[in-house]
Backbone atoms as SQL, in Angstrom:
CREATE TABLE atoms (id INTEGER PRIMARY KEY, chain TEXT, resi INTEGER, resn TEXT, atom TEXT, x REAL, y REAL, z REAL);
INSERT INTO atoms VALUES
  (1, 'A', 1, 'MET', 'N', -55.179, -57.594, 215.691),
  (2, 'A', 1, 'MET', 'CA', -55.777, -56.096, 216.764),
  (3, 'A', 1, 'MET', 'C', -54.371, -55.619, 217.285),
  (4, 'A', 2, 'THR', 'N', -53.687, -54.261, 216.793),
  (5, 'A', 2, 'THR', 'CA', -52.805, -53.327, 216.588),
  (6, 'A', 2, 'THR', 'C', -52.938, -53.347, 218.747),
  (7, 'A', 3, 'THR', 'N', -51.808, -52.884, 218.697),
  (8, 'A', 3, 'THR', 'CA', -51.634, -51.469, 220.258),
  (9, 'A', 3, 'THR', 'C', -51.102, -50.330, 219.365),
  (10, 'A', 4, 'GLU', 'N', -50.725, -50.617, 218.546),
  (11, 'A', 4, 'GLU', 'CA', -50.173, -49.042, 217.867),
  (12, 'A', 4, 'GLU', 'C', -51.492, -48.206, 217.178),
  (13, 'A', 5, 'ILE', 'N', -50.213, -46.765, 217.196),
  (14, 'A', 5, 'ILE', 'CA', -50.841, -46.057, 216.116),
  (15, 'A', 5, 'ILE', 'C', -50.926, -45.939, 214.869),
  (16, 'A', 6, 'ILE', 'N', -50.962, -46.039, 213.861),
  (17, 'A', 6, 'ILE', 'CA', -51.004, -45.699, 212.538),
  (18, 'A', 6, 'ILE', 'C', -51.544, -45.210, 212.030),
  (19, 'A', 7, 'ILE', 'N', -50.299, -43.954, 211.456),
  (20, 'A', 7, 'ILE', 'CA', -49.780, -42.970, 209.679),
  (21, 'A', 7, 'ILE', 'C', -50.576, -43.229, 208.861),
  (22, 'A', 8, 'TYR', 'N', -51.097, -43.390, 207.765),
  (23, 'A', 8, 'TYR', 'CA', -51.488, -43.317, 206.074),
  (24, 'A', 8, 'TYR', 'C', -50.905, -41.522, 205.841),
  (25, 'A', 9, 'GLY', 'N', -49.853, -41.220, 205.684),
  (26, 'A', 9, 'GLY', 'CA', -49.767, -40.310, 204.535),
  (27, 'A', 9, 'GLY', 'C', -48.372, -39.743, 203.528),
  (28, 'A', 10, 'ALA', 'N', -48.617, -38.609, 203.515),
  (29, 'A', 10, 'ALA', 'CA', -47.239, -38.216, 202.944),
  (30, 'A', 10, 'ALA', 'C', -46.689, -37.031, 203.067),
  (31, 'A', 11, 'ASP', 'N', -45.690, -37.441, 203.146),
  (32, 'A', 11, 'ASP', 'CA', -44.095, -35.972, 203.856),
  (33, 'A', 11, 'ASP', 'C', -45.306, -34.285, 202.727),
  (34, 'A', 12, 'TRP', 'N', -45.497, -34.604, 201.841),
  (35, 'A', 12, 'TRP', 'CA', -45.982, -33.351, 201.080),
  (36, 'A', 12, 'TRP', 'C', -47.211, -32.044, 201.675),
  (37, 'A', 13, 'CYS', 'N', -47.567, -33.567, 202.960),
  (38, 'A', 13, 'CYS', 'CA', -48.966, -33.186, 203.256),
  (39, 'A', 13, 'CYS', 'C', -49.288, -32.024, 204.394),
  (40, 'A', 14, 'GLY', 'N', -49.849, -31.140, 204.100),
  (41, 'A', 14, 'GLY', 'CA', -49.435, -29.993, 205.350),
  (42, 'A', 14, 'GLY', 'C', -49.937, -30.565, 206.763),
  (43, 'A', 15, 'ASP', 'N', -51.051, -31.413, 206.332),
  (44, 'A', 15, 'ASP', 'CA', -52.412, -31.853, 207.499),
  (45, 'A', 15, 'ASP', 'C', -51.165, -33.308, 208.497),
  (46, 'A', 16, 'CYS', 'N', -51.023, -33.551, 207.676),
  (47, 'A', 16, 'CYS', 'CA', -49.999, -35.289, 207.831),
  (48, 'A', 16, 'CYS', 'C', -48.705, -34.807, 209.063),
  (49, 'A', 17, 'ARG', 'N', -48.230, -33.803, 208.023),
  (50, 'A', 17, 'ARG', 'CA', -47.628, -33.374, 209.262),
  (51, 'A', 17, 'ARG', 'C', -47.203, -32.683, 210.528),
  (52, 'A', 18, 'ARG', 'N', -49.043, -32.150, 210.190),
  (53, 'A', 18, 'ARG', 'CA', -49.409, -31.319, 211.788),
  (54, 'A', 18, 'ARG', 'C', -49.961, -32.479, 212.507),
  (55, 'A', 19, 'ALA', 'N', -49.626, -33.389, 212.380),
  (56, 'A', 19, 'ALA', 'CA', -50.688, -34.602, 213.252),
  (57, 'A', 19, 'ALA', 'C', -49.597, -34.983, 213.422),
  (58, 'A', 20, 'LYS', 'N', -48.932, -35.639, 213.159),
  (59, 'A', 20, 'LYS', 'CA', -47.626, -36.042, 213.664),
  (60, 'A', 20, 'LYS', 'C', -46.812, -35.246, 214.423),
  (61, 'A', 21, 'ARG', 'N', -47.219, -33.571, 214.536),
  (62, 'A', 21, 'ARG', 'CA', -45.840, -32.644, 215.226),
  (63, 'A', 21, 'ARG', 'C', -47.263, -33.300, 217.157),
  (64, 'A', 22, 'VAL', 'N', -48.463, -34.144, 216.444),
  (65, 'A', 22, 'VAL', 'CA', -49.024, -33.560, 217.681),
  (66, 'A', 22, 'VAL', 'C', -48.895, -34.592, 218.629),
  (67, 'A', 23, 'LEU', 'N', -48.409, -35.657, 217.198),
  (68, 'A', 23, 'LEU', 'CA', -47.745, -36.472, 218.016),
  (69, 'A', 23, 'LEU', 'C', -47.120, -36.763, 219.408),
  (70, 'A', 24, 'GLU', 'N', -45.994, -36.181, 218.735),
  (71, 'A', 24, 'GLU', 'CA', -44.702, -35.981, 218.359),
  (72, 'A', 24, 'GLU', 'C', -44.681, -35.395, 220.588),
  (73, 'A', 25, 'ARG', 'N', -45.268, -33.863, 220.059),
  (74, 'A', 25, 'ARG', 'CA', -45.371, -32.782, 220.986),
  (75, 'A', 25, 'ARG', 'C', -45.914, -33.923, 222.835),
  (76, 'A', 26, 'LEU', 'N', -46.937, -34.887, 223.065),
  (77, 'A', 26, 'LEU', 'CA', -47.969, -35.231, 223.784),
  (78, 'A', 26, 'LEU', 'C', -47.051, -36.502, 223.829),
  (79, 'A', 27, 'SER', 'N', -46.153, -36.921, 222.774),
  (80, 'A', 27, 'SER', 'CA', -44.726, -38.493, 223.175),
  (81, 'A', 27, 'SER', 'C', -45.633, -39.650, 222.664),
  (82, 'A', 28, 'VAL', 'N', -46.439, -39.690, 221.783),
  (83, 'A', 28, 'VAL', 'CA', -47.086, -40.604, 221.930),
  (84, 'A', 28, 'VAL', 'C', -46.572, -41.425, 220.466),
  (85, 'A', 29, 'GLU', 'N', -45.908, -42.614, 220.125),
  (86, 'A', 29, 'GLU', 'CA', -45.153, -43.231, 219.647),
  (87, 'A', 29, 'GLU', 'C', -46.275, -43.793, 218.506),
  (88, 'A', 30, 'TYR', 'N', -46.210, -43.542, 217.823),
  (89, 'A', 30, 'TYR', 'CA', -46.362, -44.240, 216.210),
  (90, 'A', 30, 'TYR', 'C', -45.731, -44.495, 215.182),
  (91, 'A', 31, 'ARG', 'N', -46.412, -45.462, 213.538),
  (92, 'A', 31, 'ARG', 'CA', -46.200, -45.912, 212.744),
  (93, 'A', 31, 'ARG', 'C', -46.186, -44.792, 211.896),
  (94, 'A', 32, 'TRP', 'N', -44.974, -44.211, 211.153),
  (95, 'A', 32, 'TRP', 'CA', -45.674, -43.336, 209.413),
  (96, 'A', 32, 'TRP', 'C', -45.766, -44.548, 208.140),
  (97, 'A', 33, 'ILE', 'N', -46.433, -44.560, 207.342),
  (98, 'A', 33, 'ILE', 'CA', -46.803, -45.210, 206.445),
  (99, 'A', 33, 'ILE', 'C', -47.414, -44.253, 205.350),
  (100, 'A', 34, 'ASP', 'N', -45.997, -44.555, 204.494),
  (101, 'A', 34, 'ASP', 'CA', -45.933, -42.995, 203.565),
  (102, 'A', 34, 'ASP', 'C', -46.475, -43.352, 202.014),
  (103, 'A', 35, 'VAL', 'N', -47.314, -43.217, 201.960),
  (104, 'A', 35, 'VAL', 'CA', -48.468, -43.935, 200.912),
  (105, 'A', 35, 'VAL', 'C', -47.979, -43.167, 199.270),
  (106, 'A', 36, 'GLU', 'N', -47.523, -42.206, 199.260),
  (107, 'A', 36, 'GLU', 'CA', -46.306, -41.632, 198.408),
  (108, 'A', 36, 'GLU', 'C', -45.766, -43.030, 197.767),
  (109, 'A', 37, 'HIS', 'N', -45.116, -43.219, 197.819),
  (110, 'A', 37, 'HIS', 'CA', -44.181, -44.258, 197.730),
  (111, 'A', 37, 'HIS', 'C', -44.593, -45.726, 197.727),
  (112, 'A', 38, 'ASP', 'N', -45.816, -45.836, 198.117),
  (113, 'A', 38, 'ASP', 'CA', -46.538, -47.611, 198.332),
  (114, 'A', 38, 'ASP', 'C', -47.925, -47.548, 197.584),
  (115, 'A', 39, 'ALA', 'N', -47.877, -47.602, 196.399),
  (116, 'A', 39, 'ALA', 'CA', -49.700, -47.548, 195.452),
  (117, 'A', 39, 'ALA', 'C', -50.659, -48.697, 197.019),
  (118, 'A', 40, 'ALA', 'N', -49.846, -49.246, 196.860),
  (119, 'A', 40, 'ALA', 'CA', -51.382, -50.993, 197.652),
  (120, 'A', 40, 'ALA', 'C', -50.854, -50.127, 199.338),
  (121, 'A', 41, 'LYS', 'N', -50.261, -49.487, 199.805),
  (122, 'A', 41, 'LYS', 'CA', -50.583, -48.772, 200.872),
  (123, 'A', 41, 'LYS', 'C', -51.839, -47.429, 200.705),
  (124, 'A', 42, 'ALA', 'N', -51.499, -47.593, 199.782),
  (125, 'A', 42, 'ALA', 'CA', -52.748, -45.484, 199.182),
  (126, 'A', 42, 'ALA', 'C', -53.798, -46.802, 199.556),
  (127, 'A', 43, 'GLU', 'N', -53.532, -47.079, 198.226),
  (128, 'A', 43, 'GLU', 'CA', -55.364, -47.865, 198.334),
  (129, 'A', 43, 'GLU', 'C', -56.223, -48.323, 199.599),
  (130, 'A', 44, 'GLU', 'N', -54.923, -48.994, 200.702),
  (131, 'A', 44, 'GLU', 'CA', -55.212, -49.368, 202.260),
  (132, 'A', 44, 'GLU', 'C', -55.509, -48.424, 202.411),
  (133, 'A', 45, 'ALA', 'N', -54.944, -46.899, 202.348),
  (134, 'A', 45, 'ALA', 'CA', -55.614, -45.613, 203.090),
  (135, 'A', 45, 'ALA', 'C', -56.914, -45.525, 203.042),
  (136, 'A', 46, 'ARG', 'N', -57.387, -45.812, 201.613),
  (137, 'A', 46, 'ARG', 'CA', -58.531, -44.739, 200.318),
  (138, 'A', 46, 'ARG', 'C', -59.112, -45.628, 201.197),
  (139, 'A', 47, 'ARG', 'N', -59.348, -46.876, 201.069),
  (140, 'A', 47, 'ARG', 'CA', -60.797, -48.606, 201.460),
  (141, 'A', 47, 'ARG', 'C', -60.300, -48.102, 203.617),
  (142, 'A', 48, 'ILE', 'N', -59.430, -47.747, 203.972),
  (143, 'A', 48, 'ILE', 'CA', -59.953, -47.412, 205.658),
  (144, 'A', 48, 'ILE', 'C', -60.325, -46.035, 205.312),
  (145, 'A', 49, 'GLY', 'N', -60.537, -45.393, 204.598),
  (146, 'A', 49, 'GLY', 'CA', -60.602, -43.919, 205.538),
  (147, 'A', 49, 'GLY', 'C', -61.614, -43.321, 204.428),
  (148, 'A', 50, 'GLY', 'N', -62.195, -44.273, 202.998),
  (149, 'A', 50, 'GLY', 'CA', -63.506, -44.515, 202.647),
  (150, 'A', 50, 'GLY', 'C', -63.366, -42.999, 201.754),
  (151, 'A', 51, 'SER', 'N', -61.537, -42.636, 201.402),
  (152, 'A', 51, 'SER', 'CA', -61.958, -41.048, 200.842),
  (153, 'A', 51, 'SER', 'C', -60.503, -41.522, 200.244),
  (154, 'A', 52, 'GLY', 'N', -59.769, -39.791, 199.547),
  (155, 'A', 52, 'GLY', 'CA', -59.040, -40.426, 199.474),
  (156, 'A', 52, 'GLY', 'C', -58.010, -39.212, 200.131),
  (157, 'A', 53, 'ARG', 'N', -58.611, -38.592, 201.030),
  (158, 'A', 53, 'ARG', 'CA', -58.086, -37.828, 201.783),
  (159, 'A', 53, 'ARG', 'C', -56.816, -38.404, 203.231),
  (160, 'A', 54, 'ILE', 'N', -55.943, -37.144, 203.175),
  (161, 'A', 54, 'ILE', 'CA', -55.057, -37.930, 204.471),
  (162, 'A', 54, 'ILE', 'C', -55.021, -37.279, 205.268),
  (163, 'A', 55, 'PRO', 'N', -54.377, -36.979, 206.765),
  (164, 'A', 55, 'PRO', 'CA', -53.766, -38.838, 206.281),
  (165, 'A', 55, 'PRO', 'C', -55.211, -39.646, 207.429),
  (166, 'A', 56, 'VAL', 'N', -54.784, -40.798, 206.936),
  (167, 'A', 56, 'VAL', 'CA', -55.500, -41.632, 208.035),
  (168, 'A', 56, 'VAL', 'C', -54.961, -42.184, 209.138),
  (169, 'A', 57, 'ILE', 'N', -55.832, -42.234, 209.844),
  (170, 'A', 57, 'ILE', 'CA', -55.257, -41.957, 212.081),
  (171, 'A', 57, 'ILE', 'C', -55.738, -43.801, 211.999),
  (172, 'A', 58, 'VAL', 'N', -55.447, -44.619, 212.147),
  (173, 'A', 58, 'VAL', 'CA', -56.331, -45.705, 213.013),
  (174, 'A', 58, 'VAL', 'C', -55.135, -45.966, 214.737),
  (175, 'A', 59, 'LEU', 'N', -56.168, -46.036, 215.069),
  (176, 'A', 59, 'LEU', 'CA', -55.731, -46.131, 216.483),
  (177, 'A', 59, 'LEU', 'C', -56.506, -47.332, 217.033),
  (178, 'A', 60, 'PRO', 'N', -55.581, -47.728, 218.835),
  (179, 'A', 60, 'PRO', 'CA', -55.547, -48.878, 218.661),
  (180, 'A', 60, 'PRO', 'C', -57.015, -49.621, 219.152),
  (181, 'A', 61, 'ASP', 'N', -58.014, -48.780, 219.064),
  (182, 'A', 61, 'ASP', 'CA', -59.499, -49.071, 219.494),
  (183, 'A', 61, 'ASP', 'C', -59.748, -49.703, 218.227),
  (184, 'A', 62, 'GLN', 'N', -59.212, -49.481, 217.272),
  (185, 'A', 62, 'GLN', 'CA', -59.810, -50.206, 216.187),
  (186, 'A', 62, 'GLN', 'C', -61.179, -49.149, 214.811),
  (187, 'A', 63, 'SER', 'N', -60.463, -47.183, 216.056),
  (188, 'A', 63, 'SER', 'CA', -60.948, -45.722, 215.020),
  (189, 'A', 63, 'SER', 'C', -60.618, -45.724, 214.125),
  (190, 'A', 64, 'ILE', 'N', -60.951, -44.420, 213.194),
  (191, 'A', 64, 'ILE', 'CA', -60.472, -44.274, 212.410),
  (192, 'A', 64, 'ILE', 'C', -60.684, -42.832, 212.450),
  (193, 'A', 65, 'LEU', 'N', -59.285, -41.687, 211.531),
  (194, 'A', 65, 'LEU', 'CA', -59.953, -40.331, 212.058),
  (195, 'A', 65, 'LEU', 'C', -59.035, -40.511, 210.397),
  (196, 'A', 66, 'VAL', 'N', -60.145, -38.930, 209.709),
  (197, 'A', 66, 'VAL', 'CA', -59.510, -39.202, 208.403),
  (198, 'A', 66, 'VAL', 'C', -59.113, -37.434, 208.561),
  (199, 'A', 67, 'GLU', 'N', -58.006, -36.688, 208.420),
  (200, 'A', 67, 'GLU', 'CA', -58.020, -35.461, 208.862),
  (201, 'A', 67, 'GLU', 'C', -58.338, -35.152, 209.775),
  (202, 'A', 68, 'PRO', 'N', -57.879, -34.701, 210.986),
  (203, 'A', 68, 'PRO', 'CA', -58.420, -34.667, 211.974),
  (204, 'A', 68, 'PRO', 'C', -57.969, -33.205, 212.282),
  (205, 'A', 69, 'THR', 'N', -58.754, -32.873, 212.547),
  (206, 'A', 69, 'THR', 'CA', -57.611, -31.389, 213.593),
  (207, 'A', 69, 'THR', 'C', -57.168, -31.686, 214.494),
  (208, 'A', 70, 'ASP', 'N', -56.061, -30.831, 214.852),
  (209, 'A', 70, 'ASP', 'CA', -55.447, -30.965, 215.864),
  (210, 'A', 70, 'ASP', 'C', -56.579, -31.418, 217.833),
  (211, 'A', 71, 'ALA', 'N', -56.961, -30.200, 217.818),
  (212, 'A', 71, 'ALA', 'CA', -58.427, -30.714, 218.747),
  (213, 'A', 71, 'ALA', 'C', -59.264, -32.264, 218.371),
  (214, 'A', 72, 'GLU', 'N', -59.103, -32.465, 218.426),
  (215, 'A', 72, 'GLU', 'CA', -59.755, -33.372, 217.216),
  (216, 'A', 72, 'GLU', 'C', -58.696, -35.383, 217.967),
  (217, 'A', 73, 'LEU', 'N', -58.394, -34.945, 217.245),
  (218, 'A', 73, 'LEU', 'CA', -56.666, -35.835, 217.152),
  (219, 'A', 73, 'LEU', 'C', -55.715, -35.748, 218.698),
  (220, 'A', 74, 'GLU', 'N', -56.056, -34.416, 219.850),
  (221, 'A', 74, 'GLU', 'CA', -56.030, -34.877, 221.198),
  (222, 'A', 74, 'GLU', 'C', -57.127, -35.292, 221.766),
  (223, 'A', 75, 'GLU', 'N', -58.799, -35.236, 221.734),
  (224, 'A', 75, 'GLU', 'CA', -59.684, -35.578, 222.557),
  (225, 'A', 75, 'GLU', 'C', -59.640, -37.023, 222.197),
  (226, 'A', 76, 'LYS', 'N', -59.762, -37.849, 221.104),
  (227, 'A', 76, 'LYS', 'CA', -59.351, -39.336, 220.917),
  (228, 'A', 76, 'LYS', 'C', -58.007, -39.374, 221.292),
  (229, 'A', 77, 'LEU', 'N', -57.087, -39.462, 221.217),
  (230, 'A', 77, 'LEU', 'CA', -55.511, -40.039, 222.140),
  (231, 'A', 77, 'LEU', 'C', -56.375, -39.548, 224.007),
  (232, 'A', 78, 'ALA', 'N', -57.027, -38.714, 224.691),
  (233, 'A', 78, 'ALA', 'CA', -56.887, -38.792, 225.713),
  (234, 'A', 78, 'ALA', 'C', -58.238, -39.634, 226.507),
  (235, 'A', 79, 'GLY', 'N', -59.546, -40.515, 225.460),
  (236, 'A', 79, 'GLY', 'CA', -60.322, -40.700, 225.401),
  (237, 'A', 79, 'GLY', 'C', -60.178, -42.351, 225.495);
C-alpha cells in the first residue's frame, strides 16, 4: 500500500493539467506518471481506470478517480 497520490496522465491532456493545478493549489504532493512516453504505464492506467480516459488518480486509500471534476477531487482529498 502506498501513502502517495499517483496521477497517470499526459502533458497534452487538459483534464490532467487541471487535476495537477488542484493538487498544487491545495499543496498536495503527488507522483506524475506520463503515459504518453511509457506504453507499459499507459496499459497500467487503462487496467486501473477501466478505460482509456485520463487522468487516472490513485489515492492513498487505494480508491481510484478517473477524469474527476475539481469538486470531486477536492471532496475526495478532504474526506
